MIDOSE-1310 file (N, C-alpha, C; in nm, 2 decimals, decimal comma, always signed):
residues 206
mtlr	+0,09/-0,12/+0,00/+0,00/+0,00/+0,00/+0,09/+0,12/+0,00; +0,08/+0,20/-0,11/+0,16/+0,32/-0,12/+0,07/+0,45/-0,12; +0,13/+0,56/-0,09/+0,06/+0,69/-0,09/+0,14/+0,80/-0,15; +0,10/+0,86/-0,26/+0,17/+0,97/-0,32/+0,15/+1,09/-0,24
ltei	+0,26/+1,17/-0,24/+0,25/+1,30/-0,16/+0,13/+1,39/-0,21; +0,11/+1,39/-0,34/+0,00/+1,47/-0,39/-0,14/+1,42/-0,35; -0,15/+1,30/-0,30/-0,28/+1,25/-0,27/-0,31/+1,28/-0,12; -0,22/+1,34/-0,05/-0,25/+1,37/+0,09/-0,35/+1,49/+0,10
hpgt	-0,33/+1,59/+0,01/-0,41/+1,71/+0,02/-0,56/+1,69/+0,01; -0,61/+1,61/-0,08/-0,76/+1,59/-0,08/-0,82/+1,54/+0,05; -0,74/+1,46/+0,13/-0,79/+1,42/+0,26/-0,78/+1,52/+0,36; -0,68/+1,60/+0,37/-0,66/+1,70/+0,47/-0,76/+1,82/+0,46
vhlp	-0,81/+1,85/+0,34/-0,90/+1,96/+0,32/-1,03/+1,94/+0,39; -1,07/+1,81/+0,41/-1,20/+1,78/+0,47/-1,20/+1,82/+0,62; -1,08/+1,84/+0,68/-1,08/+1,87/+0,82/-1,13/+2,01/+0,85; -1,08/+2,12/+0,79/-1,14/+2,25/+0,81/-1,28/+2,26/+0,76
iall	-1,31/+2,19/+0,65/-1,45/+2,19/+0,59/-1,55/+2,14/+0,70; -1,51/+2,04/+0,78/-1,59/+1,98/+0,88/-1,59/+2,06/+1,01; -1,47/+2,11/+1,05/-1,45/+2,17/+1,18/-1,51/+2,31/+1,19; -1,50/+2,39/+1,08/-1,56/+2,52/+1,09/-1,71/+2,52/+1,11
paal	-1,79/+2,45/+1,03/-1,93/+2,44/+1,06/-1,97/+2,39/+1,19; -1,89/+2,29/+1,24/-1,91/+2,24/+1,38/-1,89/+2,35/+1,48; -1,78/+2,43/+1,46/-1,75/+2,53/+1,56/-1,86/+2,64/+1,56; -1,91/+2,68/+1,44/-2,02/+2,78/+1,44/-2,15/+2,72/+1,50
amda	-2,17/+2,59/+1,47/-2,30/+2,53/+1,52/-2,29/+2,53/+1,68; -2,18/+2,49/+1,73/-2,17/+2,48/+1,88/-2,18/+2,62/+1,94; -2,12/+2,72/+1,88/-2,13/+2,86/+1,93/-2,27/+2,91/+1,92; -2,34/+2,88/+1,81/-2,48/+2,93/+1,79/-2,57/+2,86/+1,89
lgva	-2,55/+2,73/+1,91/-2,64/+2,66/+2,01/-2,60/+2,71/+2,15; -2,48/+2,74/+2,18/-2,44/+2,79/+2,31/-2,50/+2,92/+2,34; -2,50/+3,01/+2,24/-2,56/+3,15/+2,26/-2,71/+3,13/+2,28; -2,77/+3,05/+2,20/-2,92/+3,03/+2,20/-2,96/+2,97/+2,33
tgsr	-2,88/+2,88/+2,39/-2,93/+2,81/+2,51/-2,86/+2,86/+2,64; -2,76/+2,95/+2,62/-2,68/+3,00/+2,74/-2,58/+2,89/+2,79; -2,55/+2,80/+2,71/-2,47/+2,69/+2,75/-2,32/+2,73/+2,74; -2,25/+2,73/+2,86/-2,11/+2,76/+2,85/-2,03/+2,65/+2,80
gmvq	-2,07/+2,53/+2,82/-2,01/+2,41/+2,76/-2,00/+2,41/+2,61; -2,11/+2,45/+2,55/-2,12/+2,45/+2,40/-2,03/+2,56/+2,35; -2,03/+2,68/+2,41/-1,94/+2,79/+2,35/-1,79/+2,75/+2,38; -1,77/+2,68/+2,48/-1,63/+2,63/+2,50/-1,59/+2,53/+2,40
agrl	-1,69/+2,45/+2,36/-1,66/+2,35/+2,25/-1,64/+2,43/+2,12; -1,72/+2,53/+2,10/-1,70/+2,61/+1,98/-1,56/+2,68/+1,97; -1,52/+2,73/+2,09/-1,38/+2,79/+2,09/-1,27/+2,69/+2,06; -1,28/+2,57/+2,11/-1,18/+2,47/+2,08/-1,19/+2,42/+1,93
lvga	-1,31/+2,41/+1,88/-1,33/+2,36/+1,74/-1,28/+2,47/+1,64; -1,30/+2,60/+1,67/-1,25/+2,69/+1,57/-1,09/+2,70/+1,57; -1,03/+2,68/+1,69/-0,89/+2,67/+1,69/-0,84/+2,54/+1,62; -0,91/+2,43/+1,63/-0,88/+2,31/+1,55/-0,89/+2,34/+1,40
afgs	-1,00/+2,41/+1,36/-1,02/+2,45/+1,22/-0,90/+2,52/+1,17; -0,85/+2,62/+1,24/-0,74/+2,70/+1,20/-0,61/+2,61/+1,18; -0,59/+2,52/+1,28/-0,47/+2,43/+1,27/-0,48/+2,34/+1,15; -0,60/+2,29/+1,13/-0,62/+2,20/+1,01/-0,61/+2,27/+0,88
alla	-0,64/+2,40/+0,88/-0,63/+2,48/+0,76/-0,48/+2,50/+0,73; -0,39/+2,51/+0,83/-0,25/+2,52/+0,81/-0,20/+2,39/+0,75; -0,25/+2,28/+0,80/-0,21/+2,15/+0,74/-0,25/+2,13/+0,60; -0,38/+2,17/+0,57/-0,43/+2,16/+0,43/-0,35/+2,25/+0,34
gatg	-0,31/+2,37/+0,39/-0,22/+2,46/+0,31/-0,09/+2,40/+0,28; -0,03/+2,34/+0,38/+0,10/+2,28/+0,35/+0,10/+2,16/+0,25; -0,01/+2,08/+0,27/-0,02/+1,97/+0,17/-0,06/+2,02/+0,03; -0,13/+2,14/+0,03/-0,17/+2,20/-0,10/-0,05/+2,25/-0,17
alaq	+0,05/+2,30/-0,10/+0,18/+2,34/-0,16/+0,25/+2,22/-0,22; +0,25/+2,11/-0,15/+0,31/+1,99/-0,21/+0,23/+1,95/-0,34; +0,10/+1,95/-0,34/+0,02/+1,91/-0,45/+0,05/+2,01/-0,57; +0,05/+2,14/-0,54/+0,08/+2,24/-0,65/+0,21/+2,22/-0,71
gaak	+0,31/+2,20/-0,63/+0,45/+2,19/-0,68/+0,47/+2,06/-0,76; +0,39/+1,96/-0,74/+0,41/+1,83/-0,81/+0,33/+1,82/-0,93; +0,23/+1,91/-0,95/+0,13/+1,90/-1,05/+0,17/+1,98/-1,18; +0,13/+1,93/-1,29/+0,14/+2,00/-1,42/+0,02/+2,08/-1,44
veeg	+0,04/+2,21/-1,46/-0,07/+2,31/-1,47/-0,05/+2,39/-1,60; -0,15/+2,37/-1,69/-0,14/+2,45/-1,81/-0,18/+2,59/-1,79; -0,14/+2,68/-1,88/-0,19/+2,82/-1,87/-0,33/+2,83/-1,92; -0,40/+2,94/-1,89/-0,54/+2,95/-1,93/-0,62/+2,92/-1,81
epra	-0,74/+2,85/-1,83/-0,83/+2,82/-1,73/-0,77/+2,74/-1,62; -0,70/+2,63/-1,65/-0,64/+2,55/-1,54/-0,56/+2,63/-1,44; -0,47/+2,72/-1,49/-0,39/+2,80/-1,40/-0,47/+2,90/-1,33; -0,57/+2,96/-1,40/-0,66/+3,05/-1,33/-0,74/+2,99/-1,21
lltt	-0,78/+2,87/-1,23/-0,85/+2,79/-1,12/-0,76/+2,77/-1,01; -0,64/+2,72/-1,04/-0,54/+2,70/-0,93/-0,51/+2,82/-0,85; -0,48/+2,93/-0,92/-0,44/+3,06/-0,86/-0,56/+3,11/-0,77; -0,68/+3,11/-0,82/-0,79/+3,15/-0,74/-0,82/+3,06/-0,62
hrtl	-0,80/+2,93/-0,64/-0,82/+2,84/-0,53/-0,72/+2,86/-0,42; -0,59/+2,89/-0,46/-0,49/+2,92/-0,36/-0,51/+3,05/-0,29; -0,55/+3,15/-0,36/-0,57/+3,28/-0,30/-0,69/+3,28/-0,20; -0,80/+3,21/-0,24/-0,91/+3,20/-0,15/-0,87/+3,12/-0,02
nlal	-0,79/+3,02/-0,04/-0,75/+2,94/+0,08/-0,66/+3,01/+0,17; -0,57/+3,09/+0,11/-0,48/+3,18/+0,20/-0,57/+3,28/+0,28; -0,66/+3,34/+0,21/-0,75/+3,43/+0,28/-0,83/+3,36/+0,39; -0,88/+3,24/+0,36/-0,96/+3,17/+0,46/-0,87/+3,13/+0,58
tvml	-0,75/+3,10/+0,56/-0,66/+3,07/+0,67/-0,64/+3,19/+0,76; -0,62/+3,31/+0,70/-0,61/+3,43/+0,77/-0,74/+3,46/+0,85; -0,85/+3,44/+0,79/-0,98/+3,46/+0,86/-0,99/+3,37/+0,98; -0,96/+3,24/+0,96/-0,97/+3,14/+1,07/-0,87/+3,18/+1,18
agma	-0,75/+3,23/+1,15/-0,66/+3,28/+1,25/-0,72/+3,39/+1,33; -0,79/+3,48/+1,26/-0,85/+3,59/+1,33/-0,97/+3,54/+1,42; -1,05/+3,45/+1,37/-1,16/+3,40/+1,44/-1,12/+3,32/+1,56; -1,01/+3,24/+1,55/-0,96/+3,17/+1,66/-0,90/+3,26/+1,77
ahra	-0,83/+3,36/+1,72/-0,78/+3,46/+1,82/-0,89/+3,53/+1,89; -1,00/+3,57/+1,82/-1,11/+3,64/+1,88/-1,17/+3,55/+1,99; -1,19/+3,42/+1,95/-1,26/+3,33/+2,05/-1,17/+3,30/+2,17; -1,04/+3,30/+2,15/-0,95/+3,28/+2,26/-0,96/+3,39/+2,36
ghrw	-0,99/+3,51/+2,32/-1,00/+3,62/+2,41/-1,14/+3,66/+2,46; -1,24/+3,59/+2,40/-1,38/+3,62/+2,44/-1,46/+3,49/+2,47; -1,52/+3,49/+2,59/-1,59/+3,37/+2,63/-1,71/+3,35/+2,54; -1,78/+3,46/+2,50/-1,90/+3,44/+2,42/-1,88/+3,51/+2,28
pggg	-1,92/+3,44/+2,17/-1,90/+3,50/+2,04/-2,00/+3,61/+2,01; -1,96/+3,70/+1,92/-2,05/+3,81/+1,89/-2,10/+3,80/+1,75; -2,17/+3,90/+1,71/-2,23/+3,90/+1,57/-2,13/+3,91/+1,46; -2,02/+3,99/+1,49/-1,92/+4,00/+1,39/-1,85/+3,86/+1,36
yfaa	-1,83/+3,79/+1,47/-1,77/+3,66/+1,46/-1,85/+3,56/+1,37; -1,98/+3,57/+1,40/-2,07/+3,48/+1,31/-2,07/+3,53/+1,17; -2,07/+3,66/+1,15/-2,07/+3,71/+1,01/-1,94/+3,66/+0,94; -1,83/+3,67/+1,01/-1,70/+3,63/+0,95/-1,71/+3,48/+0,92
glaa	-1,77/+3,40/+1,01/-1,78/+3,26/+0,99/-1,86/+3,22/+0,87; -1,97/+3,29/+0,85/-2,06/+3,26/+0,74/-1,99/+3,30/+0,61; -1,92/+3,41/+0,61/-1,84/+3,45/+0,49/-1,73/+3,34/+0,46; -1,67/+3,29/+0,56/-1,56/+3,19/+0,55/-1,62/+3,06/+0,49
lgam	-1,74/+3,03/+0,54/-1,81/+2,91/+0,48/-1,84/+2,92/+0,33; -1,89/+3,04/+0,29/-1,92/+3,06/+0,15/-1,79/+3,05/+0,07; -1,68/+3,12/+0,11/-1,56/+3,11/+0,04/-1,50/+2,97/+0,03; -1,51/+2,90/+0,15/-1,46/+2,76/+0,15/-1,53/+2,67/+0,06
gysa	-1,67/+2,69/+0,05/-1,74/+2,60/-0,04/-1,71/+2,63/-0,19; -1,69/+2,76/-0,22/-1,65/+2,79/-0,36/-1,51/+2,74/-0,39; -1,42/+2,76/-0,30/-1,28/+2,71/-0,32/-1,28/+2,56/-0,34; -1,36/+2,48/-0,26/-1,37/+2,34/-0,28/-1,42/+2,30/-0,42
ylgg	-1,52/+2,38/-0,46/-1,57/+2,36/-0,60/-1,46/+2,38/-0,70; -1,38/+2,48/-0,69/-1,27/+2,50/-0,78/-1,17/+2,39/-0,78; -1,15/+2,33/-0,66/-1,06/+2,22/-0,65/-1,11/+2,10/-0,72; -1,24/+2,08/-0,71/-1,30/+1,97/-0,79/-1,29/+1,99/-0,94
rmsy	-1,32/+2,11/-0,98/-1,30/+2,13/-1,13/-1,16/+2,11/-1,17; -1,06/+2,15/-1,09/-0,92/+2,13/-1,13/-0,89/+1,98/-1,16; -0,95/+1,90/-1,07/-0,92/+1,75/-1,09/-1,01/+1,69/-1,19; -1,14/+1,71/-1,18/-1,23/+1,64/-1,27/-1,24/+1,69/-1,41
ehgi	-1,22/+1,82/-1,43/-1,23/+1,88/-1,56/-1,10/+1,89/-1,63; -0,99/+1,92/-1,55/-0,86/+1,94/-1,62/-0,76/+1,84/-1,58; -0,79/+1,75/-1,49/-0,69/+1,64/-1,45/-0,57/+1,69/-1,39; -0,57/+1,81/-1,32/-0,45/+1,86/-1,25/-0,42/+1,76/-1,13
gvak	-0,30/+1,71/-1,13/-0,26/+1,62/-1,02/-0,30/+1,48/-1,04; -0,37/+1,45/-1,15/-0,41/+1,31/-1,18/-0,31/+1,24/-1,26; -0,25/+1,13/-1,21/-0,14/+1,07/-1,28/-0,18/+1,01/-1,42; -0,29/+0,95/-1,42/-0,33/+0,89/-1,55/-0,37/+0,99/-1,66
aggl	-0,40/+1,11/-1,61/-0,43/+1,22/-1,71/-0,30/+1,30/-1,74; -0,19/+1,25/-1,70/-0,06/+1,32/-1,72/-0,05/+1,45/-1,65; -0,12/+1,46/-1,53/-0,12/+1,58/-1,45/-0,02/+1,60/-1,35; +0,08/+1,51/-1,35/+0,19/+1,52/-1,25/+0,33/+1,54/-1,31
reta	+0,41/+1,62/-1,25/+0,55/+1,64/-1,29/+0,63/+1,52/-1,25; +0,61/+1,47/-1,12/+0,69/+1,36/-1,07/+0,61/+1,30/-0,96; +0,64/+1,17/-0,93/+0,58/+1,11/-0,82/+0,68/+1,05/-0,72; +0,64/+1,05/-0,59/+0,72/+0,99/-0,49/+0,62/+0,92/-0,40
eigr	+0,63/+0,79/-0,37/+0,53/+0,72/-0,30/+0,58/+0,68/-0,17; +0,50/+0,72/-0,06/+0,53/+0,67/+0,07/+0,50/+0,52/+0,08; +0,59/+0,44/+0,12/+0,57/+0,29/+0,12/+0,64/+0,22/+0,01; +0,68/+0,29/-0,09/+0,76/+0,23/-0,20/+0,89/+0,29/-0,21
dgag	+0,90/+0,43/-0,21/+1,03/+0,49/-0,22/+1,09/+0,52/-0,08; +1,22/+0,53/-0,08/+1,29/+0,56/+0,05/+1,26/+0,69/+0,10; +1,28/+0,71/+0,23/+1,25/+0,84/+0,30/+1,32/+0,95/+0,24; +1,44/+0,93/+0,20/+1,52/+1,04/+0,13/+1,46/+1,09/+0,00
tvla	+1,41/+0,99/-0,08/+1,35/+1,02/-0,20/+1,22/+1,10/-0,18; +1,14/+1,05/-0,09/+1,01/+1,12/-0,06/+1,04/+1,26/-0,01; +1,13/+1,28/+0,08/+1,16/+1,41/+0,14/+1,21/+1,51/+0,03; +1,30/+1,45/-0,06/+1,35/+1,54/-0,16/+1,25/+1,58/-0,26
aaar	+1,16/+1,49/-0,30/+1,04/+1,52/-0,39/+0,95/+1,62/-0,32; +0,93/+1,61/-0,19/+0,85/+1,71/-0,12/+0,91/+1,85/-0,12; +1,04/+1,85/-0,10/+1,11/+1,98/-0,10/+1,11/+2,04/-0,23; +1,13/+1,97/-0,34/+1,12/+2,02/-0,47/+0,98/+2,07/-0,50
aver	+0,88/+2,00/-0,46/+0,74/+2,04/-0,49/+0,71/+2,17/-0,42; +0,74/+2,18/-0,29/+0,72/+2,31/-0,22/+0,79/+2,42/-0,27; +0,92/+2,40/-0,31/+1,00/+2,51/-0,37/+0,94/+2,56/-0,50; +0,89/+2,47/-0,58/+0,82/+2,51/-0,71/+0,69/+2,58/-0,68
alre	+0,62/+2,53/-0,59/+0,49/+2,60/-0,55/+0,51/+2,74/-0,50; +0,61/+2,76/-0,42/+0,64/+2,89/-0,36/+0,69/+2,99/-0,47; +0,78/+2,93/-0,56/+0,83/+3,02/-0,67/+0,71/+3,06/-0,77; +0,63/+2,97/-0,80/+0,51/+3,00/-0,89/+0,42/+3,10/-0,82
svre	+0,40/+3,08/-0,69/+0,30/+3,17/-0,62/+0,36/+3,31/-0,61; +0,49/+3,32/-0,58/+0,55/+3,46/-0,57/+0,54/+3,52/-0,71; +0,57/+3,45/-0,81/+0,57/+3,51/-0,95/+0,43/+3,56/-0,99; +0,33/+3,48/-0,95/+0,19/+3,52/-0,99/+0,15/+3,64/-0,91
varg	+0,18/+3,64/-0,78/+0,15/+3,76/-0,70/+0,22/+3,88/-0,75; +0,35/+3,87/-0,79/+0,42/+3,98/-0,84/+0,35/+4,04/-0,97; +0,29/+3,95/-1,05/+0,22/+3,99/-1,17/+0,08/+4,05/-1,14; +0,04/+4,04/-1,01/-0,09/+4,09/-0,98/-0,20/+3,99/-1,00
sllp	-0,17/+3,86/-1,02/-0,27/+3,76/-1,05/-0,31/+3,69/-0,91; -0,43/+3,72/-0,87/-0,48/+3,67/-0,74/-0,61/+3,59/-0,76; -0,70/+3,64/-0,83/-0,83/+3,58/-0,85/-0,88/+3,57/-0,99; -0,79/+3,51/-1,08/-0,82/+3,52/-1,22/-0,95/+3,44/-1,26
allp	-0,99/+3,34/-1,18/-1,11/+3,27/-1,22/-1,24/+3,35/-1,19; -1,22/+3,46/-1,11/-1,34/+3,54/-1,07/-1,34/+3,67/-1,14; -1,22/+3,72/-1,18/-1,21/+3,85/-1,24/-1,19/+3,84/-1,39; -1,28/+3,88/-1,48/-1,26/+3,87/-1,62/-1,14/+3,94/-1,67
gera	-1,12/+4,06/-1,62/-1,00/+4,14/-1,67/-0,87/+4,07/-1,64; -0,87/+4,00/-1,53/-0,74/+3,93/-1,49/-0,73/+3,81/-1,58; -0,84/+3,74/-1,61/-0,83/+3,63/-1,71/-0,78/+3,67/-1,84; -0,83/+3,79/-1,89/-0,79/+3,83/-2,02/-0,64/+3,87/-2,02
aras	-0,60/+3,93/-1,91/-0,45/+3,97/-1,90/-0,37/+3,84/-1,90; -0,41/+3,74/-1,83/-0,34/+3,61/-1,83/-0,33/+3,55/-1,97; -0,44/+3,55/-2,04/-0,45/+3,49/-2,17/-0,36/+3,57/-2,26; -0,35/+3,70/-2,25/-0,26/+3,78/-2,34/-0,12/+3,75/-2,31
raar	-0,08/+3,73/-2,18/+0,06/+3,70/-2,14/+0,09/+3,56/-2,20; +0,00/+3,46/-2,19/+0,03/+3,33/-2,24/+0,05/+3,33/-2,39; -0,03/+3,41/-2,46/-0,02/+3,42/-2,61/+0,11/+3,48/-2,64; +0,16/+3,59/-2,57/+0,29/+3,65/-2,60/+0,40/+3,55/-2,57
lgra	+0,39/+3,47/-2,47/+0,49/+3,38/-2,44/+0,50/+3,27/-2,54; +0,38/+3,23/-2,59/+0,38/+3,13/-2,70/+0,44/+3,18/-2,83; +0,42/+3,30/-2,86/+0,48/+3,36/-2,98/+0,63/+3,37/-2,97; +0,67/+3,41/-2,85/+0,82/+3,42/-2,82/+0,89/+3,29/-2,84
ra	+0,82/+3,18/-2,79/+0,88/+3,05/-2,79/+0,88/+3,00/-2,94; +0,78/+3,04/-3,01/+0,77/+3,00/-3,16/+0,88/+3,06/-3,24
């Protein structure tokens, strides 16, 4: 039984997806019933949601760095997915910090939580499109640059592949942020600019 590094990310993303709604539900029930036990559970769960978002982000960097991503819509989906998830992680950090300092959650906390849920759902949808529509990260679709499998390859090989994947992901991310590309799947103007850059690059290579 082996496990590719790129296959870890789809499993870890379910943690914040499950923990954030649970945290909000516990807090809402606690406020509605006056239960200190429930709001304490909500405080612990939102902290766990933030921690799991960090884990999902780390495994996402591994997946991005190992995946082949074409310019155009595939790259736009990935960039938007990454930007939304970074923003969500920051939001969860703020929510966890707020709950650490307040025994009872307020209206602003719930508003932020609902906004985070909406962004999280859309980001998950983009992740599904990346895999099912474009085959990003799918080995049989030719969507991987390289593979290293836990259980088949040695620890040194796996760690080296992970380091290369993270380094590529960080380099790509910095380059895209420097170009001002943050939410190309949502902003038509940014999509057009990306398409123009890709066309110029293709002409230069020709």
